[in-house]
C-alpha positions as CSV (number, residue, x, y, z in Angstrom):
1,M,116.2,80.9,169.5
2,N,113.9,78.0,168.9
3,A,113.9,74.4,170.5
4,L,115.9,73.1,167.7
5,D,118.5,75.3,168.0
6,V,119.1,74.7,171.8
7,I,119.1,70.9,170.9
8,S,121.6,71.3,168.2
9,I,123.9,73.6,170.4
10,G,123.4,71.0,173.2
11,A,124.5,67.9,170.7
12,L,127.6,70.2,169.7
13,L,128.5,70.7,173.2
14,V,128.2,67.1,173.8
15,L,130.1,66.2,170.9
16,G,132.6,68.4,171.9
17,V,133.0,66.9,175.4
18,I,133.3,63.4,173.7
19,L,136.4,64.6,171.4
20,L,138.0,66.1,174.4
21,V,137.6,62.9,176.5
22,L,138.6,60.8,173.5
23,L,141.6,63.1,172.9
24,M,142.5,62.6,176.7
25,Q,142.4,59.0,176.4
26,A,144.5,59.0,173.1
27,L,147.0,61.0,175.2
28,K,146.9,58.4,178.1
29,L,147.1,55.7,175.8
30,S,150.2,56.9,174.0
31,E,151.9,57.5,177.5
32,I,150.9,54.0,178.4
33,W,152.0,52.8,174.9
34,Q,155.5,54.1,175.8
35,I,155.6,52.5,179.0
36,L,155.1,49.0,177.6
37,L,157.9,49.9,175.0
38,G,159.8,50.8,177.9
39,C,158.8,47.5,179.4
40,Q,159.6,45.4,176.5
41,K,163.1,46.9,176.2
42,A,163.7,46.1,179.7
43,A,162.5,42.8,179.6
44,R,164.8,42.2,176.5
45,W,167.8,43.4,178.4
46,A,166.9,41.3,181.2
47,S,166.8,38.2,179.0
48,I,170.3,39.0,177.7
49,W,171.7,39.6,181.2
50,E,170.1,36.0,182.2
51,T,171.7,34.6,179.7
52,E,175.0,36.2,180.4
53,N,174.9,35.4,184.0
54,K,174.2,31.5,183.2
55,E,177.2,31.5,180.8
56,L,179.3,33.1,183.6
57,R,178.0,30.8,186.3
58,S,178.7,27.9,184.1
59,A,182.4,29.4,183.3
60,L,182.9,29.9,186.9
61,R,182.1,26.2,187.8
62,A,184.3,25.1,185.0
63,E,187.2,27.3,186.7
64,K,186.7,25.9,190.0
65,E,186.5,22.4,188.9
66,H,189.8,23.2,186.8
67,V,191.4,24.4,190.0
68,E,190.5,21.6,192.2
69,Q,191.9,19.5,189.4
70,L,195.1,21.4,189.6
71,R,195.1,21.1,193.4
72,R,194.5,17.6,193.4
73,K,197.5,17.2,191.0
74,L,199.8,19.2,193.0
75,E,199.0,17.3,196.0
76,L,199.8,14.0,194.1
77,S,203.1,15.5,192.9
78,Q,204.4,16.7,196.1
79,P,206.4,14.4,198.2
80,V,204.9,13.2,201.6
């Protein structure tokens, strides 16, 4: 085995290591991508829930105001 063979085998080993590292990075990137997709879905649902909560709070305020109006009307209509 001459020097060129040793260099070639060394270069192949280095390329193999680089390929292995790239494969590991691709797997990690895939995991990160799945996490990001999950976060995107969670953010979308959080936005939907926030909108629903605002609507419900608004409806609750309106109902409370309506109850207060009815109480005032009841107080006015009762004889003293």
